[in-house]
C-alpha positions as CSV (number, residue, x, y, z in Angstrom):
1,M,-9.9,-42.4,3.8
2,E,-12.2,-41.7,1.0
3,Y,-12.7,-45.4,0.4
4,L,-14.1,-46.2,3.8
5,P,-17.8,-45.4,2.9
6,G,-17.5,-47.7,-0.1
7,I,-16.1,-50.5,2.0
8,G,-19.0,-50.0,4.4
9,I,-21.5,-50.2,1.6
10,G,-19.8,-53.4,0.4
11,F,-20.1,-55.0,3.8
12,A,-23.7,-54.0,4.0
13,L,-24.4,-55.5,0.6
14,L,-22.5,-58.7,1.6
15,A,-24.5,-59.0,4.9
16,G,-27.8,-58.5,3.0
17,S,-26.9,-61.1,0.4
18,L,-25.9,-63.6,3.1
19,V,-29.2,-63.1,4.9
20,I,-31.1,-63.7,1.7
21,G,-29.0,-66.8,1.0
22,R,-29.7,-68.1,4.5
23,F,-33.5,-67.8,4.1
24,V,-33.7,-68.9,0.4
25,G,-32.7,-72.4,1.2
26,R,-34.7,-74.9,3.3
27,R,-34.6,-74.8,7.0
28,D,-32.1,-77.5,7.7
29,L,-28.5,-76.6,8.4
30,G,-27.0,-78.2,5.3
31,S,-29.0,-76.3,2.7
32,A,-28.6,-73.1,4.7
33,R,-24.8,-73.5,4.4
34,V,-25.1,-74.1,0.7
35,G,-27.3,-71.0,0.2
36,I,-24.9,-68.8,2.2
37,R,-22.0,-70.3,0.3
38,R,-23.7,-69.7,-3.1
39,T,-24.6,-66.1,-2.3
40,A,-21.1,-65.4,-1.2
41,L,-19.9,-66.2,-4.7
42,V,-22.8,-64.4,-6.4
43,F,-21.8,-61.3,-4.4
44,L,-18.5,-61.0,-6.2
45,P,-19.6,-60.0,-9.7
46,I,-22.4,-57.8,-8.2
47,W,-19.9,-56.0,-6.1
48,L,-17.5,-55.6,-9.0
49,L,-20.3,-54.0,-11.0
50,G,-21.2,-51.8,-8.0
51,V,-17.6,-50.6,-7.7
52,S,-16.8,-50.2,-11.3
53,T,-19.9,-48.1,-12.2
54,P,-18.9,-45.0,-10.1
55,M,-15.3,-45.5,-11.1
56,L,-16.1,-45.2,-14.8
57,N,-18.5,-42.3,-14.1
58,V,-15.8,-40.3,-12.2
59,R,-13.2,-41.2,-14.8
60,Y,-15.2,-40.0,-17.8
61,R,-17.0,-37.0,-16.3
62,A,-14.4,-35.5,-13.9
63,G,-11.4,-36.5,-16.0
64,F,-9.5,-38.4,-13.3
65,S,-7.1,-41.0,-14.5
66,M,-7.0,-44.7,-13.5
67,R,-3.7,-44.0,-11.9
68,D,-5.3,-41.5,-9.5
69,D,-8.4,-43.3,-8.5
70,G,-7.7,-46.9,-9.4
71,P,-6.0,-48.0,-6.1
72,Y,-8.9,-46.6,-4.1
73,Y,-11.5,-48.6,-6.1
74,L,-9.3,-51.7,-5.9
75,I,-9.2,-51.4,-2.1
76,E,-13.0,-50.9,-2.1
77,Y,-13.4,-54.1,-4.1
78,I,-10.8,-56.3,-2.5
79,V,-11.7,-55.9,1.2
80,P,-15.4,-57.0,1.0
81,A,-14.6,-59.5,-1.7
82,S,-11.9,-61.2,0.4
83,V,-14.4,-61.5,3.3
84,A,-16.9,-63.1,0.9
85,L,-14.3,-65.5,-0.3
86,M,-13.3,-66.4,3.3
87,I,-17.0,-67.1,4.1
88,W,-17.2,-69.3,1.0
89,W,-14.0,-71.2,1.9
90,T,-15.1,-71.6,5.6
91,L,-18.5,-73.1,4.7
92,R,-17.1,-75.6,2.1
93,P,-18.1,-79.2,2.5
94,R,-15.5,-81.2,4.4
95,S,-14.8,-84.8,3.6
96,V,-14.9,-87.2,6.5
97,P,-11.8,-89.4,6.8
98,S,-12.6,-93.2,6.5
Protein backbone atom coordinates (compact mmCIF):
# COMPACT_ATOMS: atom_id res chain seq x y z
CA MET A 1 0.00 0.00 0.00
CA GLU A 2 3.00 2.30 0.08
CA TYR A 3 2.66 2.99 -3.64
CA LEU A 4 -0.85 4.51 -3.46
CA PRO A 5 0.34 8.09 -2.73
CA GLY A 6 2.67 7.87 -5.71
CA ILE A 7 -0.16 6.74 -7.96
CA GLY A 8 -2.28 9.62 -6.68
CA ILE A 9 0.50 12.09 -7.48
CA GLY A 10 0.75 10.56 -10.94
CA PHE A 11 -2.95 11.03 -11.59
CA ALA A 12 -2.78 14.63 -10.32
CA LEU A 13 0.15 15.33 -12.65
CA LEU A 14 -1.71 13.69 -15.54
CA ALA A 15 -4.85 15.74 -14.87
CA GLY A 16 -2.84 18.94 -14.68
CA SER A 17 -1.02 18.21 -17.91
CA LEU A 18 -4.27 17.36 -19.70
CA VAL A 19 -5.84 20.63 -18.56
CA ILE A 20 -2.81 22.52 -19.82
CA GLY A 21 -3.01 20.62 -23.11
CA ARG A 22 -6.67 21.51 -23.45
CA PHE A 23 -6.09 25.23 -23.08
CA VAL A 24 -2.83 25.50 -25.00
CA GLY A 25 -4.54 24.75 -28.30
CA ARG A 26 -7.14 26.88 -29.99
CA ARG A 27 -10.73 26.90 -28.88
CA ASP A 28 -12.15 24.56 -31.52
CA LEU A 29 -12.70 20.91 -30.68
CA GLY A 30 -10.21 19.44 -33.13
CA SER A 31 -7.19 21.29 -31.84
CA ALA A 32 -8.22 20.70 -28.22
CA ARG A 33 -8.21 16.97 -28.89
CA VAL A 34 -4.79 17.25 -30.49
CA GLY A 35 -3.46 19.23 -27.52
CA ILE A 36 -4.80 16.73 -25.00
CA ARG A 37 -3.46 13.85 -27.07
CA ARG A 38 -0.02 15.44 -27.27
CA THR A 39 0.22 16.17 -23.57
CA ALA A 40 -0.82 12.60 -22.78
CA LEU A 41 2.33 11.47 -24.59
CA VAL A 42 4.50 14.22 -23.08
CA PHE A 43 3.35 13.04 -19.65
CA LEU A 44 5.05 9.64 -20.06
CA PRO A 45 8.74 10.69 -19.91
CA ILE A 46 7.98 13.36 -17.30
CA TRP A 47 6.33 10.78 -15.08
CA LEU A 48 9.16 8.30 -15.67
CA LEU A 49 11.61 10.94 -14.47
CA GLY A 50 9.35 11.72 -11.52
CA VAL A 51 9.19 8.08 -10.45
CA SER A 52 12.83 7.19 -11.07
CA THR A 53 14.31 10.11 -9.09
CA PRO A 54 13.04 8.97 -5.65
CA MET A 55 13.74 5.36 -6.57
CA LEU A 56 17.41 6.11 -7.22
CA ASN A 57 17.61 8.29 -4.12
CA VAL A 58 16.26 5.52 -1.88
CA ARG A 59 18.42 2.94 -3.55
CA TYR A 60 21.69 4.80 -3.05
CA ARG A 61 21.06 6.46 0.31
CA ALA A 62 19.09 3.83 2.19
CA GLY A 63 20.73 0.84 0.55
CA PHE A 64 17.59 -0.92 -0.69
CA SER A 65 17.99 -3.12 -3.70
CA MET A 66 16.00 -2.96 -6.92
CA ARG A 67 14.55 -6.34 -6.05
CA ASP A 68 12.99 -4.85 -2.92
CA ASP A 69 11.56 -1.60 -4.24
CA GLY A 70 11.52 -2.09 -8.01
CA PRO A 71 8.04 -3.63 -8.24
CA TYR A 72 6.51 -0.79 -6.22
CA TYR A 73 8.00 1.86 -8.47
CA LEU A 74 6.98 -0.10 -11.54
CA ILE A 75 3.38 -0.14 -10.33
CA GLU A 76 3.61 3.59 -9.58
CA TYR A 77 4.70 4.21 -13.16
CA ILE A 78 2.47 1.77 -15.02
CA VAL A 79 -0.92 2.73 -13.58
CA PRO A 80 -0.94 6.46 -14.51
CA ALA A 81 1.02 5.78 -17.71
CA SER A 82 -1.54 3.24 -18.88
CA VAL A 83 -4.35 5.75 -18.29
CA ALA A 84 -2.40 8.34 -20.30
CA LEU A 85 -1.95 5.84 -23.13
CA MET A 86 -5.67 5.00 -23.06
CA ILE A 87 -6.49 8.72 -23.34
CA TRP A 88 -4.04 9.04 -26.21
CA TRP A 89 -5.58 6.03 -27.97
CA THR A 90 -9.17 7.18 -27.38
CA LEU A 91 -8.55 10.63 -28.88
CA ARG A 92 -6.81 9.36 -32.01
CA PRO A 93 -8.11 10.64 -35.34
CA ARG A 94 -10.49 8.18 -36.90
CA SER A 95 -10.72 7.69 -40.62
CA VAL A 96 -14.14 8.03 -42.16
CA PRO A 97 -15.08 5.11 -44.42
CA SER A 98 -15.77 6.13 -48.02
